[in-house]
N, C-alpha and C positions, 0 to 999 in steps of 0.2 A: 401541175395537172392539166393536161390538154383536153380532157373530156371526162364525162361522168363514168366511163367504163371502169376506171381505176377503183371506183367505189362499188359499182353494180356487181362486180364479180363476188362480192361478199354477201350479197342479198339472196334470199331463197329463189331457186329456179322455178318453183311452183308455189303460189300463194294460197293460203287458206280461204281468204275472202277477197272479193273484188275491191272492197273499200280500202284495204291495206295496200293492195297493188296500185290503186289509183293515187293514194297518198304519196307513195314512193315515186311514182311516175311524175306527179306534179312537181315535186322538189327536184327530181332529176332534170326535168325539162327546163325549169327555171335556173338550175345550176348551169346547164349548158348555155343558156341564153346569157347568163351573167359572164361566163367565161368568154363567149363570143364577143360581147360588147365591152369587156374590160371593167365590169362593175364589181369592184373588189369586195364591197360589203355584202353584195348578193352572193358572191362565190363563197365567202366565209360562212354566212349564216345558213345557207342551204346545205353546205357541207356539214355544219354542226348538227342540224336537224336530222340529216340522213345518218350521221354517226350515232346519235342517241336512239334513233329508230332501230338501227342495227343492234345496239346494245340491248334494247328492250326485247327484241326478237330472241336474242341469245338467252336472256334470263327467263323468258317465258318457256323456252324449250327445257331449260334446267328445271323449272318449276314442275313441268309436266312429267319429266322422266324421273327426277329425284324428288318425288312428291313428299315422302316422309321427312327427308332432310330439310326440304324447303319449308314445311310447316313448322318445324322446330326452330328454324332461323328467325321466326317472327316473335319469339318469346320476348315479352316486355316491350313490344312495339305497339304504341297507341294507334298506329295507322292500319293495323291488320284488318279491322272491321270495315273500314272505308275501302280498302283494297279488295276484300272478298266480295263486297256488294257490287263493285264494278265488274270483277271477274265472273261472278255468277250471272250477271246480266248479259254479258257478252265476252267470251274469252278473247282477249286482245292484248297485244304487247303494250298498248297505251294505258293499260291499267296501272303500269308502273310509273306513269307520268305524275301521279299524285305525290310521289316521294321526292325528296330532295335529290336533285340530279346526281350530286356527288355521292350521296349515301347509297344509291341503288347499285353502285359498283361492288359493294360489299358482298352481294349475292354470288360473285365469282369465287368466293371462298369455298363454295360448294363444289367447285372443280379444283380445289387445292391451289388456287392462285395465292401467292404470298402477298404480304402487305406492300412490299416495294413495287410489285407489278400493278397492284390495284391503285396505288398512288400515281403511278406513271400514266395509266390509261384513263384516269379521272381528272388529271390536272387541266385538261382542255376545258372543263367546266368553269374553272376559275378564270382562265384566259378569256372565254366567251363573256363571262360576267363583266370583266374589266373593259372589254371592247364595247359591250352593249351600253355601258354608262357614258354619260357626257363628260368624258375625262379631258377633252381637249387634245387628245392624241389620235392621229390617224392609224389605220391598220398598218402595221409594219411587218416586214418579212412574211408576206402572205404565202409565198411558195413553200417556205419552211413549215408554216402552220398547216398547210394542206398535206404536205408529206408526213407530218406528225400524225394527223388523223388516219391516213392510210396505213402508216406503220403500226398504229394502235390496233386497227382492225385486223391486220395481219397477225399481230402478237396475240390477240384474243383467240383467233382461229387456231393458230399454231399451238398455243398452250391448251387448247381444248381437244387435242388429237386423241388422247385416250378416251375421252367422252364420245367422240365421233366414232371410234371403233366399237364402243359399246352399242351405239345406235345401229351401226351396221350389223353387228352380231344379233341384235334384237330383230332387225328386219329379216335376216336369214332364218332365224329360229322360228319365225312366224310365217315364213314362206318357203318351206323346204321343197315344195314341188318345183320351184324355179331351177333347182340344181339337178332335177331328174333328167336323165339323158333324153327322154322322149318329149320333154317340154320345150317348146320354142318360146323364148323370152321376147315379150313385146315391150315397146317403149312405155306403154300404159302400166306395165307391172312395176317398172322402176319409178315412174312418176307418182303413182297412187299409193304404193306400199313403202316407199323410202323417201323420195324427195318431199312429197306433200306432208306426211305426218311429222317429219323431223326438221322441216324448214332448211333443207340442205342447199348450200350454195355451190356455185361452180368452183370457187377456191377450195372449199372443204372437200369436194370430190378429189381434188388434186392431192390433198393431204393423205387420204385413206386409200388411194388407188392401188398401192402395193399390197394392201390387206384384202383386196376384193377377189372373190373366186374367179378363176380364169373364164368360166362360162359367162359371167356377168361383165367382165372387164371391157369387151368391145362397146357395150352400151354406155358404160361410164366414160370411157375415153372419148366417145363421140360428143358427150355433153361437156367434157372438159375443153375440147377443141372448138366448141360451138362459138 
């Protein structure tokens, strides 16, 4: 990984709040500094933090759109009350940080991820735990580990393609006027009605671009090429 761009393309193009945007920017900035100065531990840990932030954003989006299924998924979980207290105080992807990192990946079952995929995208947590302990072993095969994180992010986004199309259809159904011949679509329409509420990333736009109405396509392609 030569720069943080390989990760950034998976993050929302428009953030819900400045605090989250600043948090991501902080770790991106320090990741790039670590890459520049060859600080392997910094590269690894900032990448892991960004990966888990990406995962939490994905799950928050699932929770908001598949609200009923998400509530049922908490049955028999003793952490539900703690989670809801945090979420009710401030809707944030970091509400999920109270959960065991590896456990939180199970929420991807709500998008029909199979157990093999969930196991694959969560194994990095065990790797991080091993590296973070004083085991006497240096970080090995760093490039492969970074490729692993990026591959997992791509896998999560690609396997969410049907869900992304649902989000796009919801956006269109709630904004029918955009497709009227007389209406001139503005960047604001896409940002505030699609990118902002659904945490859409540049990479995700690429996944659904072929499903987008021709009238909206130029605006979307401009964002993909950005």
